[in-house]
C-alpha positions as CSV (number, residue, x, y, z in Angstrom):
1,X,0.0,0.0,0.0
2,X,2.8,2.4,0.9
3,X,4.5,1.7,-2.5
4,X,1.3,2.6,-4.3
5,X,0.9,5.9,-2.4
6,X,4.4,6.9,-3.1
7,X,4.0,6.1,-6.8
8,X,0.8,8.2,-7.1
9,X,2.5,11.1,-5.2
10,X,5.5,10.9,-7.6
11,X,3.2,11.0,-10.6
12,X,1.3,14.1,-9.3
13,X,4.6,15.9,-8.5
14,X,5.8,15.0,-12.0
15,X,2.7,16.5,-13.5
16,X,3.0,19.7,-11.5
17,X,6.6,20.1,-12.5
18,X,6.0,19.5,-16.2
19,X,2.8,21.6,-16.1
20,X,4.8,24.7,-15.0
21,X,7.0,26.8,-17.3
22,X,9.7,29.3,-16.3
23,X,9.1,32.8,-17.5
24,X,12.1,35.2,-17.6
25,X,11.3,38.9,-17.3
26,X,13.9,41.7,-17.6
27,X,12.8,45.0,-16.1
28,X,14.4,48.2,-17.4
29,X,14.1,52.0,-16.9
30,X,12.4,53.3,-20.0
31,X,14.6,56.4,-20.2
32,X,18.1,55.2,-19.3
33,X,17.6,51.4,-20.2
34,X,19.3,50.6,-16.9
35,X,18.1,47.4,-15.1
36,X,15.8,47.9,-12.2
37,X,17.0,45.5,-9.5
38,X,14.4,44.5,-6.9
39,X,11.5,45.1,-9.2
40,X,8.4,43.0,-8.2
41,X,7.1,40.5,-10.8
42,X,3.9,38.4,-10.2
43,X,1.4,36.5,-12.2
44,X,-2.4,36.4,-11.7
45,X,-3.4,33.1,-10.1
46,X,0.2,32.3,-8.9
47,X,0.4,32.6,-5.1
48,X,3.9,34.0,-4.8
49,X,5.7,36.7,-6.8
50,X,9.5,37.1,-7.3
51,X,12.0,40.0,-7.1
52,X,14.4,40.9,-9.9
53,X,18.1,40.4,-9.3
54,X,20.9,43.0,-9.7
55,X,20.6,42.7,-13.5
56,X,16.9,43.3,-13.5
57,X,16.1,39.7,-14.3
58,X,13.3,37.8,-12.6
59,X,12.3,34.2,-13.1
60,X,8.7,33.1,-12.4
61,X,7.1,29.7,-12.6
62,X,3.7,30.0,-14.4
63,X,1.3,27.6,-16.0
64,X,1.0,27.0,-19.7
65,X,-1.4,29.2,-21.7
66,X,-2.4,32.9,-21.4
67,X,-1.1,34.7,-18.3
68,X,-1.4,38.2,-16.8
69,X,2.0,39.4,-15.6
70,X,2.2,42.4,-13.2
71,X,5.5,44.4,-12.9
72,X,5.9,47.2,-10.3
73,X,8.8,49.2,-8.9
74,X,8.6,52.0,-6.3
75,X,8.4,55.4,-8.0
76,X,7.4,53.9,-11.4
77,X,4.1,53.3,-13.1
78,X,2.6,49.9,-12.5
79,X,2.5,47.8,-15.7
80,X,0.5,44.8,-16.7
81,X,1.5,42.5,-19.6
82,X,-0.5,39.7,-21.3
83,X,1.7,36.7,-22.4
84,X,1.1,33.2,-23.7
85,X,3.3,30.5,-22.2
86,X,5.6,29.1,-23.3
87,X,7.5,32.1,-24.6
88,X,10.7,31.6,-26.6
89,X,12.7,34.6,-25.4
90,X,13.2,36.8,-22.4
91,X,10.2,39.2,-21.9
92,X,11.6,42.7,-21.8
93,X,9.5,45.2,-19.8
94,X,10.3,48.9,-19.6
95,X,8.9,51.0,-16.8
96,X,8.5,54.8,-16.8
97,X,8.6,57.0,-13.8
98,X,5.3,57.8,-12.2
99,X,4.0,61.4,-12.3
100,X,5.0,62.2,-8.7
101,X,8.6,61.0,-9.3
102,X,9.1,62.4,-12.9
103,X,10.9,65.6,-11.9
104,X,14.4,65.1,-10.6
105,X,15.0,67.2,-7.6
106,X,18.6,68.6,-7.4
107,X,19.7,69.7,-4.0
108,X,21.9,72.7,-3.9
109,X,22.8,73.1,-0.2
110,X,25.4,70.3,-0.3
111,X,26.9,71.6,-3.5
112,X,26.4,68.1,-5.0
113,X,25.1,67.3,-8.5
114,X,23.2,64.3,-7.1
115,X,19.4,64.1,-6.8
116,X,17.7,64.1,-3.4
117,X,17.3,60.3,-3.7
118,X,21.0,59.7,-3.9
119,X,22.4,62.3,-1.4
120,X,23.7,60.7,1.8
121,X,23.0,63.9,3.8
122,X,19.4,64.0,5.1
123,X,17.8,67.0,3.3
124,X,14.2,67.9,3.8
125,X,12.8,69.4,0.7
126,X,9.8,71.8,0.2
127,X,8.8,72.1,-3.4
128,X,7.4,75.1,-5.2
129,X,3.9,73.7,-5.3
130,X,3.8,73.4,-1.5
131,X,5.3,76.9,-1.2
132,X,2.5,78.2,-3.3
133,X,-0.1,76.6,-1.0
134,X,1.6,78.1,2.1
135,X,1.6,81.5,0.4
136,X,-2.2,81.4,0.6
137,X,-1.8,81.4,4.4
138,X,1.1,83.8,4.9
139,X,1.8,85.6,1.6
140,X,4.0,88.2,3.3
141,X,6.7,86.0,4.9
142,X,8.0,82.4,5.2
143,X,7.0,81.7,8.8
144,X,4.1,79.4,7.9
145,X,6.3,77.0,5.8
146,X,8.8,76.5,8.5
147,X,6.5,76.4,11.5
148,X,4.4,73.6,10.0
149,X,7.4,71.3,9.5
150,X,8.2,68.6,12.1
151,X,11.0,69.6,14.4
152,X,10.9,73.3,13.5
153,X,9.2,76.1,15.3
154,X,9.2,79.9,14.7
155,X,9.6,81.4,18.1
156,X,8.1,84.9,18.6
157,X,10.5,87.0,20.6
158,X,8.4,90.2,21.0
159,X,4.8,90.4,22.2
160,X,4.1,93.7,20.3
161,X,6.4,93.7,17.2
162,X,6.0,90.0,16.4
163,X,9.8,89.5,15.8
164,X,10.6,85.8,15.4
165,X,13.4,83.3,15.0
166,X,13.7,79.7,13.8
167,X,14.2,77.0,16.3
168,X,15.2,73.5,15.1
169,X,14.9,70.4,17.4
170,X,14.7,72.4,20.6
171,X,17.7,74.7,20.0
172,X,17.6,78.5,20.2
173,X,17.3,80.5,17.0
174,X,20.9,81.7,17.0
175,X,22.0,78.1,16.2
176,X,20.1,78.0,12.9
177,X,21.9,79.3,9.8
178,X,19.6,81.0,7.2
179,X,20.9,81.1,3.6
180,X,19.5,82.4,0.3
181,X,21.0,80.6,-2.7
182,X,23.9,79.6,-0.4
183,X,24.5,83.1,0.8
184,X,24.2,84.0,4.5
185,X,22.0,87.1,4.3
186,X,20.2,86.8,7.6
187,X,22.5,86.6,10.6
188,X,23.4,88.5,13.8
189,X,21.5,91.8,14.2
190,X,19.5,91.2,11.0
191,X,18.2,87.8,12.0
192,X,15.3,88.8,14.3
193,X,13.3,90.3,11.4
194,X,14.7,88.0,8.6
195,X,11.7,85.6,8.7
196,X,9.2,88.5,8.6
197,X,10.9,90.2,5.6
198,X,11.1,87.2,3.2
199,X,8.1,86.6,1.0
200,X,7.8,83.2,-0.8
201,X,6.7,84.2,-4.3
202,X,10.1,84.2,-5.9
203,X,11.3,81.0,-4.2
204,X,11.7,77.8,-6.1
205,X,12.3,75.5,-3.1
206,X,13.3,75.2,0.5
207,X,16.1,72.9,1.7
208,X,16.5,72.1,5.4
209,X,19.4,70.2,6.9
210,X,19.0,69.4,10.5
211,X,21.8,68.9,13.0
212,X,25.4,70.3,13.1
213,X,26.1,71.5,9.6
214,X,28.8,74.1,10.1
215,X,31.1,72.1,7.9
216,X,29.1,73.2,4.9
217,X,29.0,76.9,5.2
218,X,30.8,77.8,8.4
219,X,29.7,78.8,11.9
220,X,26.2,79.2,13.1
221,X,24.6,75.9,11.8
222,X,24.7,74.0,15.1
223,X,21.0,73.2,14.9
224,X,20.9,73.1,11.2
225,X,20.5,75.3,8.1
226,X,17.7,76.6,6.0
227,X,18.6,77.4,2.4
228,X,16.0,79.4,0.4
229,X,16.5,78.7,-3.4
230,X,15.4,81.4,-5.8
231,X,13.7,80.9,-9.1
232,X,15.8,81.3,-12.3
233,X,14.7,82.4,-15.7
234,X,13.6,79.8,-18.3
235,X,12.8,80.1,-22.0
236,X,9.1,80.3,-21.2
237,X,8.1,83.6,-19.6
238,X,6.8,83.5,-16.0
239,X,4.7,86.4,-14.8
240,X,2.8,86.1,-11.6
241,X,0.8,88.5,-9.3
242,X,-0.6,87.8,-5.9
243,X,-3.0,90.1,-4.0
244,X,-4.2,89.1,-0.5
245,X,-6.3,90.8,2.2
246,X,-6.9,89.7,5.8
247,X,-9.6,90.2,8.4
248,X,-6.9,91.6,10.7
249,X,-6.3,94.6,8.4
250,X,-3.5,93.2,6.3
251,X,-2.9,93.9,2.6
252,X,-0.2,92.0,0.7
253,X,0.6,92.5,-3.0
254,X,3.5,91.0,-4.9
255,X,4.7,90.3,-8.4
256,X,7.3,88.1,-10.1
257,X,8.6,88.2,-13.6
258,X,11.3,85.9,-15.1
259,X,12.4,85.2,-18.7
260,X,15.5,83.9,-20.5
261,X,16.6,85.4,-23.8
262,X,19.5,84.3,-26.0
263,X,22.4,85.7,-24.0
264,X,20.7,87.1,-21.0
265,X,17.9,86.6,-18.5
266,X,16.1,88.5,-15.8
267,X,14.1,87.9,-12.7
268,X,12.3,90.6,-10.9
269,X,10.4,90.4,-7.6
270,X,8.6,93.3,-5.9
271,X,6.1,93.4,-3.0
272,X,4.3,95.7,-0.6
273,X,3.1,94.3,2.7
274,X,1.2,96.2,5.3
275,X,-1.1,95.7,8.3
276,X,-3.0,98.0,10.6
277,X,-2.7,97.6,14.4
278,X,-4.7,94.6,15.5
279,X,-5.8,93.4,18.9
280,X,-8.4,90.6,18.9
281,X,-8.3,90.1,22.7
282,X,-9.1,93.6,24.0
283,X,-5.9,93.4,26.1
284,X,-5.0,96.8,24.8
285,X,-1.7,95.7,23.1
286,X,-1.2,94.8,19.5
287,X,-1.2,91.2,18.5
288,X,-0.2,92.3,15.0
289,X,1.8,95.6,14.8
290,X,1.1,98.3,12.4
291,X,3.7,98.0,9.6
292,X,4.4,98.9,6.0
293,X,7.1,97.1,4.1
294,X,8.5,97.4,0.5
295,X,10.7,94.8,-1.1
296,X,12.4,94.6,-4.5
297,X,14.9,92.0,-5.8
298,X,16.0,92.3,-9.5
299,X,18.5,89.9,-10.9
300,X,20.3,89.8,-14.2
301,X,21.7,86.6,-15.8
302,X,24.3,86.7,-18.5
303,X,25.1,83.5,-20.5
304,X,28.5,84.6,-21.6
305,X,29.4,81.3,-23.3
306,X,27.7,77.9,-23.4
307,X,29.7,76.9,-20.2
308,X,29.9,80.3,-18.4
309,X,27.1,82.1,-16.5
310,X,27.1,85.3,-14.5
311,X,24.4,86.5,-12.1
312,X,24.1,89.9,-10.5
313,X,21.3,90.8,-8.1
314,X,20.4,93.3,-5.4
315,X,17.8,93.0,-2.6
316,X,16.2,96.1,-1.2
317,X,13.8,96.1,1.8
318,X,12.5,99.0,3.9
319,X,10.0,98.7,6.7
320,X,8.4,100.8,9.5
321,X,6.8,98.7,12.3
322,X,5.0,99.9,15.4
323,X,3.4,97.8,18.1
324,X,2.1,98.4,21.6
325,X,-0.8,100.4,23.0
326,X,-3.4,100.1,20.3
327,X,-5.4,103.1,21.5
328,X,-2.3,105.3,21.3
329,X,-1.3,103.9,17.9
330,X,-4.8,104.6,16.5
331,X,-4.7,108.2,17.9
332,X,-7.3,107.7,20.6
333,X,-4.8,108.5,23.4
334,X,-2.1,111.1,23.8
335,X,0.4,108.8,25.5
336,X,1.0,105.1,25.6
337,X,3.6,102.3,25.4
338,X,4.9,101.6,21.9
339,X,7.8,99.5,20.4
340,X,9.0,100.8,17.0
341,X,11.3,98.8,14.6
342,X,12.4,100.8,11.5
343,X,14.7,98.8,9.2
344,X,16.5,99.2,5.9
345,X,18.2,96.3,4.2
346,X,20.4,96.3,1.1
347,X,22.2,93.1,-0.1
348,X,23.9,92.3,-3.3
349,X,24.3,88.8,-4.9
350,X,27.1,87.8,-7.3
351,X,27.6,84.4,-8.9
352,X,30.0,83.3,-11.6
353,X,29.7,79.7,-12.7
354,X,32.1,78.2,-15.3
355,X,32.1,74.6,-16.5
356,X,35.5,73.5,-17.9
357,X,33.8,70.3,-19.2
358,X,31.0,68.0,-18.2
359,X,32.8,67.1,-15.0
360,X,34.8,70.1,-13.8
361,X,33.3,73.3,-12.6
362,X,34.4,76.6,-10.9
363,X,32.0,78.8,-8.9
364,X,32.6,82.2,-7.4
365,X,30.0,83.7,-5.0
366,X,29.8,87.0,-3.2
367,X,27.3,89.1,-1.2
368,X,27.6,92.4,0.5
369,X,25.0,93.2,3.2
370,X,23.9,96.4,4.9
371,X,21.3,96.4,7.6
372,X,20.2,99.3,9.7
373,X,17.6,98.9,12.5
374,X,16.3,101.5,15.0
375,X,14.4,100.2,18.0
376,X,12.4,102.6,20.2
377,X,10.3,102.2,23.4
378,X,9.4,105.0,25.9
379,X,12.6,106.3,27.5
380,X,14.9,104.0,25.6
381,X,16.3,103.5,22.0
382,X,18.7,101.2,20.3
383,X,20.2,102.1,16.9
384,X,22.8,100.0,15.1
385,X,24.2,99.2,11.7
386,X,25.5,95.8,10.5
387,X,27.7,95.4,7.5
388,X,28.8,92.1,6.3
389,X,30.4,90.3,3.3
390,X,30.6,86.7,2.2
391,X,32.9,85.5,-0.5
392,X,33.4,81.9,-1.6
393,X,35.4,80.2,-4.4
394,X,34.9,76.5,-5.1
395,X,36.3,74.0,-7.6
396,X,34.4,70.7,-8.1
397,X,34.8,67.5,-10.0
398,X,31.6,65.5,-10.7
399,X,32.3,61.9,-11.6
400,X,29.8,59.2,-12.0
401,X,30.9,57.5,-8.7
402,X,32.8,60.2,-6.9
403,X,32.4,63.9,-6.5
404,X,35.0,66.3,-5.0
405,X,34.3,69.9,-4.0
406,X,37.0,72.1,-2.4
407,X,37.0,75.8,-1.7
408,X,37.9,78.8,0.4
409,X,35.6,81.5,1.9
410,X,35.9,84.8,3.7
411,X,33.2,86.1,6.0
412,X,33.2,89.6,7.6
413,X,30.7,90.9,10.2
414,X,30.9,94.4,11.4
415,X,28.4,96.0,13.9
416,X,28.4,99.6,14.9
417,X,26.1,101.1,17.5
418,X,24.9,104.7,17.8
419,X,25.8,105.4,21.4
420,X,22.4,106.5,23.0
421,X,22.8,105.1,26.5
422,X,25.5,104.8,29.2
423,X,25.9,101.1,28.4
424,X,29.4,100.4,27.1
425,X,29.7,100.2,23.3
426,X,28.7,96.9,21.8
427,X,30.6,97.5,18.5
428,X,32.5,94.5,17.2
429,X,34.2,93.2,14.0
430,X,34.5,89.5,13.2
431,X,36.6,88.1,10.3
432,X,36.5,84.4,9.4
433,X,38.6,82.6,6.9
434,X,37.7,79.1,6.0
435,X,39.0,76.1,3.9
436,X,36.8,73.1,3.1
437,X,36.8,69.9,1.1
438,X,33.9,67.5,0.5
439,X,33.6,64.1,-1.2
440,X,30.5,62.3,-2.3
441,X,31.2,58.6,-3.0
442,X,28.8,56.1,-4.5
443,X,30.4,52.8,-3.4
444,X,27.7,50.7,-5.0
445,X,24.0,50.7,-5.7
446,X,23.2,50.1,-2.1
447,X,25.7,52.3,-0.3
448,X,26.9,56.0,-0.7
449,X,29.0,58.1,1.6
450,X,29.5,61.9,2.0
451,X,32.5,63.2,3.9
452,X,33.6,66.8,4.6
453,X,36.3,68.7,6.5
454,X,36.4,72.4,7.2
455,X,39.0,74.5,9.0
456,X,37.9,78.0,10.0
457,X,40.1,80.7,11.6
458,X,38.0,83.3,13.5
459,X,39.7,86.6,14.5
460,X,40.0,86.8,18.3
461,X,38.7,83.3,18.9
462,X,41.1,81.0,17.1
463,X,40.6,77.8,15.0
464,X,37.6,75.5,14.6
465,X,38.1,72.1,12.8
466,X,34.9,70.6,11.6
467,X,34.7,67.0,10.3
468,X,31.4,65.6,8.9
469,X,30.2,62.2,7.7
470,X,26.9,61.0,6.2
471,X,26.0,57.6,4.9
472,X,23.1,56.3,2.8
473,X,22.0,52.7,2.8
474,X,19.6,51.5,0.2
475,X,18.5,48.1,1.5
476,X,15.8,47.8,-1.2
477,X,14.1,50.3,-3.5
478,X,11.4,50.7,-0.8
479,X,13.7,50.8,2.3
480,X,16.6,53.1,3.0
481,X,18.4,54.7,5.9
482,X,20.7,57.7,6.4
483,X,23.1,58.2,9.3
484,X,25.1,61.3,9.7
485,X,27.0,63.4,12.1
486,X,29.2,66.5,12.3
487,X,30.6,69.3,14.4
488,X,29.7,72.9,14.6
489,X,30.5,76.2,16.3
490,X,29.0,79.6,17.0
491,X,31.0,82.8,17.5
492,X,29.6,84.8,20.4
493,X,27.6,88.0,19.7
494,X,25.0,89.9,21.7
495,X,22.3,89.0,19.2
496,X,20.3,86.1,20.8
497,X,16.7,85.5,21.6
498,X,17.3,86.4,25.3
499,X,18.8,89.8,24.5
500,X,16.2,90.5,21.7
501,X,13.4,90.1,24.3
502,X,15.2,92.8,26.4
503,X,15.6,95.0,23.2
504,X,19.4,95.0,24.2
505,X,18.7,97.3,27.1
506,X,21.5,97.1,29.7
507,X,23.1,94.2,27.9
508,X,26.9,94.4,28.2
509,X,29.1,93.7,25.2
510,X,30.8,90.5,24.4
511,X,34.3,90.2,25.8
512,X,36.7,88.3,23.6
513,X,39.1,87.8,26.5
514,X,36.4,86.1,28.6
515,X,33.9,84.7,26.1
516,X,34.7,81.8,23.8
517,X,33.2,80.0,20.9
518,X,30.4,77.5,21.5
519,X,31.3,74.2,20.0
520,X,29.1,71.3,19.3
521,X,28.7,67.8,17.8
522,X,25.6,66.1,16.7
523,X,24.3,62.9,15.1
524,X,21.1,61.8,13.5
525,X,19.8,58.5,12.0
526,X,16.7,57.8,10.1
527,X,14.8,55.0,8.4
528,X,12.7,55.6,5.3
529,X,10.1,53.3,3.8
530,X,7.8,53.8,0.9
531,X,5.5,51.6,-1.0
532,X,2.2,51.2,-2.9
533,X,-0.6,48.8,-2.3
534,X,-4.2,48.1,-3.2
535,X,-3.3,47.8,-6.9
536,X,-1.1,50.9,-6.6
537,X,-4.0,53.0,-5.7
538,X,-2.6,53.9,-2.3
539,X,0.9,55.3,-1.7
540,X,2.5,55.2,1.7
541,X,5.8,56.6,3.0
542,X,7.2,56.6,6.5
543,X,10.3,58.3,7.9
544,X,11.5,58.1,11.4
545,X,14.5,60.2,12.7
546,X,16.5,60.1,15.9
547,X,18.6,63.1,16.7
548,X,21.1,64.3,19.3
549,X,23.1,67.5,19.6
550,X,25.5,68.5,22.4
551,X,26.8,72.1,22.8
552,X,29.9,72.7,25.0
553,X,30.4,75.9,26.9
554,X,27.0,77.3,25.9
555,X,26.6,81.1,26.0
556,X,23.9,82.3,28.3
557,X,22.7,85.8,29.4
558,X,22.7,86.3,33.2
559,X,21.7,89.3,35.3
560,X,24.3,90.8,37.6
561,X,23.4,90.6,41.3
562,X,21.5,93.6,42.6
563,X,21.4,95.6,39.4
564,X,19.3,95.3,36.2
565,X,22.4,94.7,34.0
566,X,22.9,91.6,31.9
567,X,26.1,89.9,30.8
568,X,26.9,86.9,28.6
569,X,28.9,84.1,30.0
570,X,30.0,80.6,28.9
571,X,28.5,78.1,31.2
572,X,30.9,75.5,32.7
573,X,28.8,72.6,31.4
574,X,26.8,71.7,28.3
575,X,23.5,71.9,26.6
576,X,22.0,68.9,24.9
577,X,18.9,68.3,22.8
578,X,17.7,64.8,21.9
579,X,14.5,63.3,20.5
580,X,12.8,61.9,17.4
581,X,10.6,62.9,14.5
582,X,8.1,60.7,12.7
583,X,6.6,61.6,9.3
584,X,3.9,59.6,7.5
585,X,2.4,60.4,4.1
586,X,-0.6,58.6,2.6
587,X,-2.0,59.2,-0.8
588,X,-5.2,57.9,-2.4
589,X,-6.5,59.4,-5.6
590,X,-6.9,63.1,-5.1
591,X,-6.4,62.9,-1.3
592,X,-3.1,63.2,0.6
593,X,-2.7,62.9,4.3
594,X,0.4,64.1,6.2
595,X,1.1,63.2,9.8
596,X,4.0,64.3,11.9
597,X,5.2,63.9,15.5
598,X,8.1,65.4,17.2
599,X,9.5,64.5,20.7
600,X,12.1,66.8,22.1
601,X,14.0,66.9,25.4
602,X,16.4,69.9,25.7
603,X,18.3,70.7,28.9
604,X,21.1,73.0,30.1
605,X,23.6,71.1,32.4
606,X,25.5,73.4,34.7
607,X,27.4,71.3,37.3
608,X,24.7,69.3,39.1
609,X,21.9,71.6,38.0
610,X,19.8,70.5,35.1
611,X,17.4,73.1,33.6
612,X,14.9,72.4,30.9
613,X,15.2,74.7,27.9
614,X,12.5,77.4,27.9
615,X,9.8,77.5,25.2
616,X,10.3,73.9,24.0
617,X,7.3,71.7,23.5
618,X,8.2,68.1,24.4
619,X,5.4,66.8,22.2
620,X,4.2,68.2,19.0
621,X,1.7,66.8,16.4
622,X,1.3,67.9,12.7
623,X,-1.6,66.8,10.6
624,X,-2.7,68.0,7.1
625,X,-5.4,66.5,4.9
626,X,-5.3,67.8,1.3
627,X,-7.7,67.2,-1.5
628,X,-6.3,68.3,-4.9
629,X,-7.8,68.0,-8.4
630,X,-5.0,69.1,-10.7
631,X,-5.5,72.6,-12.1
632,X,-9.1,72.7,-10.6
633,X,-9.3,72.5,-6.8
634,X,-7.2,72.6,-3.7
635,X,-8.9,72.0,-0.3
636,X,-6.8,71.7,2.9
637,X,-7.6,71.0,6.5
638,X,-4.8,71.1,9.1
639,X,-4.3,70.8,12.8
640,X,-1.2,71.3,15.0
641,X,-0.8,70.4,18.7
642,X,1.8,71.9,21.0
643,X,2.3,70.4,24.5
644,X,3.1,72.4,27.6
645,X,6.3,74.5,27.7
646,X,8.6,75.6,30.5
647,X,8.7,79.4,30.8
648,X,11.6,81.6,31.9
649,X,9.6,83.0,34.9
650,X,9.2,79.5,36.4
651,X,5.6,79.0,35.2
652,X,4.4,76.3,32.7
653,X,2.6,77.3,29.5
654,X,-0.6,75.7,28.5
655,X,-0.9,73.1,25.7
656,X,-3.0,74.1,22.7
657,X,-4.2,73.2,19.2
658,X,-4.0,75.4,16.0
659,X,-6.3,74.6,13.1
660,X,-6.7,75.9,9.6
661,X,-8.9,75.4,6.5
662,X,-8.2,76.5,3.0
663,X,-10.0,76.3,-0.4
664,X,-8.6,77.4,-3.7
665,X,-10.3,77.3,-7.1
666,X,-8.0,77.3,-10.1
667,X,-8.5,78.3,-13.7
668,X,-5.9,78.5,-16.5
669,X,-4.7,82.0,-15.8
670,X,-5.8,82.7,-12.3
671,X,-7.1,81.3,-9.0
672,X,-9.1,82.5,-6.1
673,X,-8.7,81.3,-2.5
674,X,-10.0,81.8,1.0
675,X,-8.2,80.7,4.2
676,X,-9.4,80.4,7.7
677,X,-6.3,80.3,9.9
678,X,-6.6,79.2,13.5
679,X,-10.4,79.0,13.2
680,X,-10.6,77.6,16.8
681,X,-9.1,80.9,17.9
682,X,-6.3,79.6,20.1
683,X,-4.6,82.6,21.7
684,X,-2.3,82.9,24.7
685,X,-4.5,85.8,25.9
686,X,-7.4,83.4,26.2
687,X,-5.7,81.1,28.6
688,X,-2.8,83.0,30.0
689,X,-1.3,86.5,30.4
690,X,1.3,88.2,28.2
691,X,2.4,90.9,30.6
692,X,2.5,92.1,34.2
693,X,2.3,95.7,35.5
694,X,0.4,98.5,33.8
695,X,-0.6,99.0,30.2
696,X,1.7,102.1,30.1
697,X,4.7,100.2,31.5
698,X,4.2,96.5,30.7
699,X,6.7,93.8,31.7
700,X,6.3,91.1,29.1
701,X,6.2,87.4,29.7
702,X,7.3,84.7,27.3
703,X,5.2,84.3,24.2
704,X,4.6,80.6,23.6
705,X,1.3,80.6,21.8
706,X,-0.3,82.7,19.0
707,X,-1.6,86.2,19.8
708,X,-3.5,87.0,16.7
709,X,-6.0,84.2,17.0
710,X,-8.5,83.5,14.2
711,X,-7.7,85.4,11.0
712,X,-9.4,84.9,7.7
713,X,-7.8,85.9,4.5
714,X,-8.5,85.6,0.8
715,X,-6.8,86.6,-2.4
716,X,-6.3,86.4,-6.1
717,X,-3.3,84.8,-7.9
718,X,-2.7,85.7,-11.6
719,X,-0.5,83.7,-14.0
720,X,0.0,85.6,-17.2
């Protein structure tokens, strides 16, 4: 009996084996004809699919007769092929990039020629389309784009003038380096208003690198850097206008023109932004100050030869800003508390780019900056001028597997104060000379590495040597990881969030003999996964980041005993920030859902004393639901949660939610939109106080929540 059973089993197995045929499928990129290793190949009715090898070849056992073969690869359009088995030759299938992956994104902040998918350094990228959506909410400045990113907050430093700074991963704003086209235009004295004076209409993209990044552009990028990339002219003319009005009394108008001709090109941006004094809480103080600002940024591009390009530009900004007692500002009182900020900014941009051949390139950059700011409150004024220059020369070699970039840069920063008080002069001059070299190496298809080394010499403070390393692991087309770390430094100045809140009153100057550079190191590691399922109808991506930054000898502002005078000193200890960020993106048809969570623990360690960093939410949630029908409708709903924050006066701020709703209808040449920002009207003045004392002599507390509350705005965007 056993022999009979074994014979029958053998016959059945033989039938199954001979009833199956091996189908060989080779999967290629339709454009480059390169093999797509790890492509998924499956057949309808066959329980298990297979994965292509490093040559793009997959072998699948299928039954004889007609078969439906499905081929998919992350970022490419799903393809279905009908074949009759047996087939005599290898089946060649060419996949094309899906619409959302078609445009290659080149990252400029790392000076590499690689796309964002192949750069080992973790770069967060905000595209022009998303910038356009955020412009519906804040057309006058870039705060909205930054504040709604995980791990980033824009911290308001003045209750009445609305000055703000960027904080990344729990670190103060002075540790974030802000660049425009790789040029540091917003630093030191000019940093407090930089966010408020940068409209988004002429920007092509945002690039954010979190963690110690001073190796790239020099001191100041301990928390990270934000690089604002401007639009450049193309053969097709671009002409846009944006008009926006708000329920808070704001009017924003801006225009942008760009076009490339045979040997020249031009971009021109101009805007006017204004707001009347606004107080939704009846506290008597402005939540939005009265201001009027004008901005112009013309640029000329000269295509001298096929391989040589020259760009010349100038940025002009002037603004008058007054906040404080709203009754006095509106002329209903003869006296009252006010804070005025009158600023003038002029900066030039110069870029010379020459390609010796397809691989070798020389780039020369320069900017000259002039910034004047006058601050005034009753019985006190602060008036100063900052002049700075940035020059950089780089030579690069872009090979297929290895890139080398080397260069030298010179940075000057000169501040001169008009002596209006008995406080000793805060004038200073800093000169920094730097040498750097970077390498981007593609070891194989699964592993790439980016290394860098910078040496800076800072006048009066000595040398800073800054190594950097980033690694990219591509485990599969769906799963990858980046690990990176580096060192940073920050040269001491009086321009910090702490001194800004005091308007620099009674703040003593930096003493180069006593104060020293703050130095740091940091590391981050992430895991990134993306896929499609439900017959490619649903897209899913997941990114989880761990971060840690440690700053040695941090600079803090302390009051002298018994007198209202403040002095900076380096703490004999360290400051550290650690935590994690999680980002999830789901797409289904015309719907997209974005979810983000940030966990941050930031402490100052001074001996045995451990103090939590002020104004840092330990838990933060981001959520955005977007419905978008291409060229027809955009509808967005968003909600953001901020947990309790430690305040400098020993109190704890309340947790709160911020919500928003936006609708935009698009036509070929124009679009109309309406936005309801913070429609739940979350305001610090609803659940906490913003000052103590009298309305005529207020002593301001920390600002940790919005003050303007619910504001509706709407506008018109023209594309001619």
